[in-house]
Structure formats: structure tokens, C-alpha cells
C-alpha positions as CSV (number, residue, x, y, z in Angstrom):
1,M,7.4,1.8,-20.4
2,L,9.9,4.6,-20.0
3,I,7.9,6.2,-17.3
4,Y,8.1,3.0,-15.2
5,L,11.8,2.6,-15.9
6,Q,12.6,6.1,-14.7
7,M,11.3,5.1,-11.3
8,I,13.8,2.2,-11.1
9,E,17.4,2.7,-10.0
10,T,19.6,-0.2,-11.1
11,E,19.9,-1.9,-14.5
12,E,19.2,-5.3,-12.9
13,E,15.9,-4.0,-11.5
14,K,15.0,-2.4,-14.8
15,S,15.6,-5.7,-16.6
16,K,13.5,-7.5,-14.0
17,F,10.7,-5.0,-14.5
18,E,10.8,-5.4,-18.3
19,Q,10.5,-9.1,-17.9
20,L,7.5,-8.7,-15.6
21,Y,5.9,-6.1,-17.9
22,M,6.3,-8.3,-21.0
23,E,5.2,-11.5,-19.3
24,Y,2.0,-10.2,-17.5
25,R,0.7,-7.2,-19.5
26,N,-1.7,-9.1,-21.6
27,L,-3.0,-11.1,-18.7
28,L,-3.6,-8.0,-16.6
29,M,-5.3,-6.2,-19.5
30,H,-7.6,-9.3,-20.0
31,L,-8.5,-9.5,-16.4
32,A,-9.1,-5.8,-16.0
33,Y,-11.2,-5.5,-19.2
34,K,-13.3,-8.6,-18.2
35,R,-14.4,-6.8,-15.1
36,L,-14.5,-3.2,-16.2
37,G,-15.8,-3.6,-19.7
38,N,-13.9,-0.6,-21.0
39,T,-10.5,-0.6,-22.7
40,Q,-9.5,2.8,-21.3
41,D,-10.4,1.9,-17.7
42,A,-8.6,-1.4,-18.1
43,E,-5.5,0.4,-19.3
44,D,-5.7,2.7,-16.3
45,A,-5.9,-0.2,-13.9
46,V,-2.9,-1.9,-15.6
47,H,-1.0,1.3,-15.4
48,K,-1.7,1.6,-11.6
49,V,-0.5,-1.9,-11.1
50,Y,2.7,-1.3,-13.0
51,V,3.4,1.9,-11.0
52,K,3.0,-0.2,-7.8
53,I,5.3,-2.9,-9.2
54,A,8.0,-0.3,-10.1
55,E,7.8,1.2,-6.7
56,K,8.3,-2.2,-5.0
57,I,10.6,-3.8,-7.6
58,K,13.3,-4.5,-5.0
59,I,11.0,-6.9,-3.1
60,I,9.2,-8.4,-6.0
61,E,10.5,-11.7,-7.3
62,P,11.3,-12.3,-11.0
63,V,8.7,-14.1,-13.3
64,C,7.5,-17.2,-11.4
65,P,4.1,-18.6,-10.3
66,K,4.3,-16.7,-7.0
67,T,4.8,-13.4,-8.9
68,K,1.9,-14.2,-11.3
69,K,-0.3,-14.8,-8.3
70,L,0.8,-11.4,-6.8
71,V,0.1,-9.4,-10.0
72,V,-3.3,-11.1,-10.4
73,I,-4.2,-10.1,-6.9
74,M,-2.9,-6.6,-7.5
75,I,-5.1,-6.1,-10.6
76,E,-8.1,-7.6,-8.9
77,N,-7.7,-5.2,-6.0
78,T,-7.1,-2.2,-8.3
79,V,-10.2,-3.0,-10.4
80,T,-12.3,-3.5,-7.2
81,D,-11.2,-0.1,-6.0
82,M,-12.0,1.5,-9.3
83,L,-15.5,-0.1,-9.3
84,R,-16.1,1.0,-5.8
85,E,-15.0,4.6,-6.7
86,R,-17.3,4.4,-9.8
87,G,-20.2,3.5,-7.5
88,K,-19.5,6.6,-5.3
89,H,-19.5,8.8,-8.4
90,P,-21.9,7.2,-10.9
91,A,-21.8,8.5,-14.5
92,V,-24.4,11.2,-15.0
93,S,-26.1,11.5,-18.4
94,L,-26.3,14.9,-20.0
95,I,-29.7,16.4,-20.6
96,E,-30.1,17.2,-24.3
97,E,-32.8,19.8,-23.9
98,P,-33.2,22.4,-21.2
99,M,-36.0,21.8,-18.7
100,S,-39.2,23.8,-19.0
101,E,-40.5,25.8,-16.1
102,E,-43.0,23.0,-15.2
103,Q,-40.2,20.5,-14.9
104,L,-38.0,22.5,-12.6
105,P,-38.0,21.5,-9.0
106,T,-39.6,23.9,-6.6
């Protein structure tokens, strides 16, 4: 959390960020993991959302239903972007054995 707090100027804003972090972190992880199916990717998505929150902490309201809706939308958009990016660059499996000359393209 130190990384995020270094981005924030005032103690009041740091306190507000800490409240938001503690209140919504588990929800964001759950939502991200549900769609991404991978803990590391879910953590990356949550990190991206909290960076955005830290950058905009001055205009984000404290913990309330409106803020909850905002962070849920943020995680959904972030996950969608990650899935879209994954589609552009699909994972490639590694070939265990080298190809023979007959298998090489001409």
C-alpha cells in the first residue's frame, strides 16, 4: 500500500484511500479472479484500479454505495481491457521437441 500512499499528497486523502483500500480490496479481487481465472492476473487488475484511485483520490468520495459502484465499474473495465489484450496476444505453447525437416514450412 506504500506505493499508492506515496502518490497521495495530504493526510486526509491518504486516510480516505486507506479506507477505500480496506473496504473494497476483497471485492475487487473476487470480481477480477472470477473473470480472469488467475490469481496473478486478478492482482494485476486490482493494482491497476488502485493506481487509478490514487491518481483521482481528490474527486472520489469516501466509502459509500456510489463509490462501491464506481470501483466495481473500474475493475470490470480493467478486466475487460486485460481480456481484450490477451485476445490480441494469445498465449503460445512452447514446442518440447524441435521440428524435423519434414515438419518445417517451405
